[in-house]
N, C-alpha and C positions, 0 to 999 in steps of 0.2 A: 635692201628691203624692196618688195614689190610696190608698184604704184598704188594699188588698192590699200595696202597696209599704211602707206604714207598718208592717205586721206583718213584712215581709221585712227591714227595717233596724231592729236593736235600739236604735239611738241615737234613734229617733223614737217610742218607746213612750209611751202616754198616762200621765199622772201622777195618782195619787190625792192627796188632801189629807194633809199630814204631821201625825202625831199630836204633841201637845205634848211638848216636850223631846227630839224626835228630829230629827236633821239629815238632810235628803234631798239627796244630790248628784245632779245631772242629773235624770232622770225614771225612775220605777219603775212596774211593773205591778201590784205587790202591796202590801197594807198591812202594817204591822208585826205585826199579829195573825196574818195569813196566814203571814208568814215565821216567826213563833215556832211556829205549829202545824206547819209543814213540818219544822222541826227536831225537834219532839217526835215526829212520826211516824217520823223517821229513828232517833231514840234507841230507840224501841220495837222496832226491827228488830235491835238488838244486846242480847243477854241481860245483858251485864255493864255496860252504860251506865246511868248514873243520870239521871233527868229533872229533878233539882233545879236544875241549871245552866240548862236550857232554860226552866224556869218562872221562875227568879229573876234571869236575866240582864237587864242594861240595854242596850237597843239604842242605840248611839251614832250610827250612820250607816248609811244604805241607799244603795248605789251601783249604778245600772244599768250593766250591762256588755254588751259585744258578744261573743257567742259564736256561732261558725259551724262547721258541719261540711260538708265538700266531698267528693263522691264522683264520680270520673270513670271511666266504663266504656267501654272501646274494644273493639269487636267485630272481631277480626282473624283472617284466614285465613293459615295458613302451609303451605308445601308442601316435601316432601323426596322425592328419588328414591334408592332403594337397589337393590342387586343381589340377586336371589332365584333360587331354582331349585326345580323340582318334577319328579316322575317323568314320563318320556315313555312313554306307553302307546299311541302311534299316533294321538293326537288331532290335530285340525287346528291348524296353526300360523300365526302372523302374524309373519313375519320381515322382515328388511331388503329382501327381494325385492319386498315390497309398498309400499316407500317409506321415506323417512327418518323417524326417530323425532321427534315434535314436542317442543319445549321444555316443561318442566313447567307453565308458566303459560299455554300455548296449548292445554292439554288441557281439554275441556269436562267439568265435573263438576256434580253437583247442589249448588245453593246453598241454604243453610239460612236460616231466618228470623232476623232480627236478635236477637242475644244467645242463640241456641240453640246450645249447644256440641255438637260431634260430632267423631269421628275415623273416617275411611273410607279404604279402600285400593283402588287401581285399577292395572290392568296398563297399562304404557306401550305404545301401539301400535307395531308393527313392530320389536319387540325380541326375539322368540323365536328362540333358537338351540339346536339339539340338539347334545349332546356326551356323551362317555362319562362315566359317574359316576366322580368322582375318589376316592370313598371305597372302592369295591369294584373299581376299575379296569375296569369294564365287565362283570364276571362276575355281578353281582347277588347274590353271596354273600360272607359274611364269616366268619372263624374265630370259633367260639364262645368267649367269654372265660371263663365259669365252668369249662369242662372243658379249656381250652387247645387246642381243636380235636380232642381225642381221641374225643369221642363218649361217653365214660364218665368216671367219677370214683371215687376210692377211697371206700369206705364210711366215713361219719363216726363210726359207733358202734364198729366193731371196728378201724378204721384199716387195713383190708386184711388183718387177721390171720384172718379168716373165723370166728373163735370169740371167746367172751367168758367171763369167769369166771362160774361158776354163782351166780345171785342167791340161791339157797336155802341153800347151804352156804358161800358166800363163797370158793369155790375150795378148800375143805379136803377135799372128797370124802366127808365124814361130817358128822353133826349130832347134837346132844344132844337126845334126845327125852324124857328122864325127869328134868328139872330140871338142876341143876348137878353132879349126880353125887357129892355129898358123902357120904363114908362107904360108898361102893359101888365095886366094881371097874369099871374102864373098859368091860369087856365087857358089863356090864349097863346102862350109861347111854348108850352111844353107838351109833347106827345108821348104816348106810351111806346116802348120799344117793341117793334114787331119781330125782331130777330130772336129775342129770347122770350117773347110773349109776356113781357113785363115781369119775368122772374128774376132777372139779373144774372142768370147763368145758363150755359148751354152744355149739351152732351159733348164729351171729348171726342174729337174726330180721329185722333191717332189710335185709340183703343176701341172706338165705337161705343163708348159708354160702359165697357167691361171693367176698366180699372187695371187690367193686366194684358199681356200679350204672350203668345207662344214664342219660345226661344227658337230662333232660326238657325242656331249653330249646333243643335243637338237633336236627338230623337228620344223623347220622353226622359230627358235628363242625363243621357249618356252619349259619349262620342267614341269613335273608333280609336284604339291605341295606335299611335303613329310608329312606335318602335317595332311592333310586330304586325302592323297593318291589319289589326283586328283578328289575326289567326290564333293568338294566345301563346304560340311557341316561337322561339328564335334560334338561330344557328350562331353559336359563338365560334369564332375562328381567329387565326393570326394573320395579320396583313404585313407584307414586306414593302417598305418604301425605299426605292432605289433612286438616288439623285446623283446626276453627273453635273459637276460645276467646275468653273475655272477660278482658281485662287490666284489673284494678281498681286504681286509685290513690286513696288517702284522705288528706285533710289536715284540719287544724283550725286555727281562729284563735280564741284565747281572750284576752280583755282583762281577765279577772277576777283573774289571778294564782293562782287555785286549781287550775287545770289538771285538769279531768276527763279520764279516759282516752278513747281513740278508741272503744273498745267502748261506753262509757257514752253518748257523744255520738251514736253510731250508733243506739242504741236510744231515745234521748230524742225526744220529740215537739216539733215546731216548724213554722214556716212554710217550705215548700220551694218552690223555683223550679227548673224544669228547662229545660235548653238541649239541643236535639237537632239533629244534622246529620250528613251523611256524613263531613265533616271540620270540626270546630269551629274557627272563626277567633277568635283572641284578641280582636281589635278588636270583633267583633260581640257578644261576651259581656260584656266589661268596660264597654261603654257603658250597659248596663242595671244596673250596680252602682255605688252611690254612695260606698262606703267604700274609701278609697285602699289600705289594707293588704290588703283583700280582693281588690282588682283585681290587686295584685302577686302574691298567692298563686295566683290563677287563671292568670296568665301563666306562673308557674313550673310549675304542674301540667300545662298543655298542652304546654310544652316538654319536660318529662320524658316525657310520653306519646309524643311523636315519637321520642325516643331508644329507648324500650322497643319501639316498633312497627317498628323497622328490620328488614328482611328479610321482612316479611309484608305482606299487602295489607289495608289498613284499609277496612272496609265501613260502619261506623257508629259514632258516638260519642254519649254522653249524659253531661251534667254536671248533678249535683244540688247545689244550694247551699241548705243548710238553716239558717235563722236561728232561734236559740233565745232565748226571753225569759230573761234572767238578772239576778240581783241579788246583789251581794256585801254581806253584813251584817257590820258591825264592832260587836262587843258586849263587855261587861265583866261578869264574875261573880267576886265575891270578890277584887277587886283584880287579877284576871287577865284581860288582854285576849285576845280570840280572834276569828277570822273564820270564816265559813262561806258557801258559795255555794248559792243556790237557782236551778235552771235547768230549762228545759223546761216545756211547758204542763202536765205532770202534777206539776210542782214537785218534781223530784228534788233531793237534798241531797248536797253534798260537804262533810263536816265533819271533816277530818283533825285540826284543832286543838281539837276539843271538849274542855273541861277535865275532864269527869268520865266518862272511858272505863272506869272501874272502879267498880262499885257499892259497893265497900267503902271508897271514898275518904271522908275526913273533911272535905274541903273544903266 
């Protein structure tokens, strides 16, 4: 097998010499010292974890594991035809008199580069038909809703009364100008209100004493119809929506039992092999893969993609199979057995069972 294929299949990783007292199952890519250091690095990322277990643990077994991440990207085009309308202003039309409307997949549109997503709209040829606007019944005008078609509305401040209570004397027609008038006759402490001329009320400033105001949103109670822009006629036509999108399916195969998340495997570094074709054939892909369980997973992934792509046109597919170097470590610290997984070329660590996840632990 070529050197690239050895990196692609985790089961065929080169093995270092085993340290005394350490059992090595299958083949591993790292020494026990590297595996211990990887755990210590992970411990330092957690403020409450203690490094005593990582320093003092006894590594009982190092087991090479197969870990793979698969990503299938299908570049698909979907089309949809919907009914639309726009104002008719005398523009040139392309109606049924010019021929029959083509089916949506027979309309020529701009094709995008592979995996370049887009959404574009096109008018279906020979579908323009002029009709009266259904919203305004061809008049081009609608009754104004804020004023109920009256062209005016009652003043909100005086509520149509034309006047308001005087703000200076609170409607009392007089005001106290010399304190509270204690110990003095009322004639010496109370003055007549000059603001309202002792009437207790003043003319409304908002409506200038009219009690109502002209509606600023309409002209004599009507507004222009937005659907036909006030022209009274519309053009009914068919609109084609063309969308190019990527349908992404992800899967993982993990023989370690530690089960890193999909996101963690997506970001981890490893040896990747790409398969590209307009339509990927299962037989062509699996013949280049030696691991049986991985072959089965690829078959399932391609079948699922066929189901997801129904109704659209498949333009291109790309399958990435990433093989990650991985080693499961069985260790003991203080009579407590635990496991952790080291995976990826950058030696990521998954240590959910680490015994000292609290720095206050007395273990």
